[in-house]
N, C-alpha and C positions, 0 to 999 in steps of 0.2 A: 504495499500501499505506500503510495506516493503522496507527502503531502504538500501543498502548494499554496501561496499565498494568495488570497481571492480578494480580499476586502483591505483597503487602505486606512491609515487611521482617520481619516476624515469621514468616509463613507461610515466606519464603526460609530464615530460620536456623533456623526448626524441622526442614526438611526435612534440611538439611546436619548439623546438629548429631545428628540423630536416627540419621544414616551413622555417623557417629564415634562414637555411644553404642554401636550395637549391637555396632559391631567392638569396641569395648572390651570390652562385655560377654562377648563371644565369647572374644577373647585373654584375659581375665582368668580366666574360668572355665579355660581349657583349662591356665593357667598355674599355677593353684590360688590367683591373688592376691585371695582373698575379700574383703578391705577395699576394695580397688578395685573389685572386682564389685560390691560392695553399695554403694558410693558412687556408682559409674557408674548403677546401678539406680534409687536414688532420685533422680538427675539427670533418667533417662530418664520415671520416674513422675513429675515435677514437668514436664516438657516435654510430655508427653501429657494430664496434667490442664490445663495451659494452653490447649492446642490445643483441648481439647473447649470449655472456657469461652470461648475467642475465635471457637468456632462459634457462638456463640450471640450474642456481643456486637459480635463483629468485622467484617471486610470484607465484601462482598456476596460475595466469590468463596470466601470460608473459612468460609462458613454453613453447619453442618452440615445445614440444608433443601436447600443445593444439592447435597448428595450423593445425594438420596434421587429414584429414577427407577423408572418400571414396567420390567419385564422387555420388554415391546414396543418401548420405546423404546432400550432398550440395542441390542436385535435390528436395528431402524431404522437407530441411528449406526452399527451396523457394517456395514450394507449400503450405505448412501448417505453415510457420511460423518457429521461432526458440526461444525457451527459453534458450538457454546456456547462462551463464555468462561469460562475457569477448570478446573477437572477435568472431562474429557470425559464424557459419560454412559456409557458401559463402562469408564473408567478410575475412575469414582463408587463403583462395587462394589469394587474392589481396596482403593480408600482406606479405604469400612468395614470391608474383612477384615483390614486392616492394623491398624486400631484396634483390633477384638476381638483378634486374636493378640496385639499388645503388651498390651492389658490383662489376659489371660489370663496371659502370661509373666511380668508383672511383681506380680500379686497372689499368683500361685501362688509365685512366688521369696520373698516377705513369709511363706509358711508353710513353707520349705524348709529341712531340717536334712542336714548331711552325717554326723551320728551321732558326730562327734568333737569339732571345735573350734569350727563355724559353725552357728548357727542363725538363722533369719529370724525378724524381731520379732515377728510373728504366731505361732510355733511354741508359745508359753507358753499360748497361748489356745485351741490346738486341740487335738483328742484326737488320740491316735496314728496312729489309721485316716485321718484327715483329713490329718496330716503325711503320711503315706506317700503317700497319693494326690497330695496336692500335687506332690510330689517327683517322683513318675512323670510327671504333667501336667508339669511345668515343664521336663522332657527331651524329652518327645514333642511339646508344642506349639513348641519350639524347631526341629523338623525341619519343621513345617510353615511357621514363619515364615520358613525358610531357602528354603524351596520357594516363597513367596510373593515372597520378594526376588529370584529367580531369572526367575519369571515376569515381574516388573516390569520388570527390566532388558531382559528380551525386547520385551516390549510398546514400551518408550522406541526400543529399534534400529528396530523393524519401523515406528513412526511416523516416525523419522527419515529413512529410506529413502524414505518418502510425503513428505517437506518438510515434516514439521511438528519445529521444533524447539524441544523440551519441556525440555531441560536447560538451553538459554541463557534460555529464558522464566524458569526457577527460578532462575538465577542474576540477570541483569537485572531481572526483575520485569515485562518488557514482551513482548509478544508482538503479532507483524505479522498484522493482519486486513485482509482486501479487503472494500473497500465499506462501511467502519464509521464513521458520521461521529458515532455516539455521545458526547455529551460527559458521559455519566453516570458519576459516581466510582464505581469499584468497589472501592477500596481506602481503608483509615483508618490513620493515625500508628499505629505498632508499639507507642507508649511505654506504652499502656495494658497489653498484653500482655507486656511486658518486666515491667514492675513485678510484675505478676501471677506471673510465673515466678521471680522475685527470693523474692517472699513464699512462695512454696509451696515453694520448696525450700529455704530457710531453715527452715521449719517442720519440713519432713521431716527435716533434718538435726539440727536442735535435739532432736526426738522421738525419732528411731533412728538417727541417724548419728553423734553423737558419739564413739563408740568407735572405728569404722573410721577416721574424719577424723583423730583424735588418734594412731592408729597409723601411716597415711600419713604422717603428718606430722613424727613424732617422729625 
């Protein structure tokens, strides 16, 4: 059995930080902690934007092009298994769905208001009809995101029962592959992605997040 590094440090960090960020967003919304909610939202948006940029310039297994497969390829992988390194052929559809759902959730949140104290930073630029629609979408889309998370967890459990340790690979970065003697480098150093994230997050905080950050730390 040959071990090969599949996931770089940024992709692994992105995955687990996203879990924490989504949990924080849900908790802060339920508890009415809107300043924390907005800061967590800016953090999540910076994470996602960095992931999309890394999907263009980053590791081979992080490339957005590695997520694109035909429906026929997905059906074949479900029937006969998938030897693909990185995201599985069928799993790639789930990753794309997560990206879309997260973008919708985050962008709609920027245009949402509670009509009392808290306005998203883009509310002032949108009509009342658009703001109302964004608020409706922000709540309904989270339900879809929640169901997608459940489906993702179920898929991980199924793969684990089949002997594929997806969680371990996302922690260590390494996956065990049979008869794979390739010396091809699939990953890159994560430092460029980390710098991009810090710059994007700082820009979001300086542009939109100064008030909630001051409130949180005052």
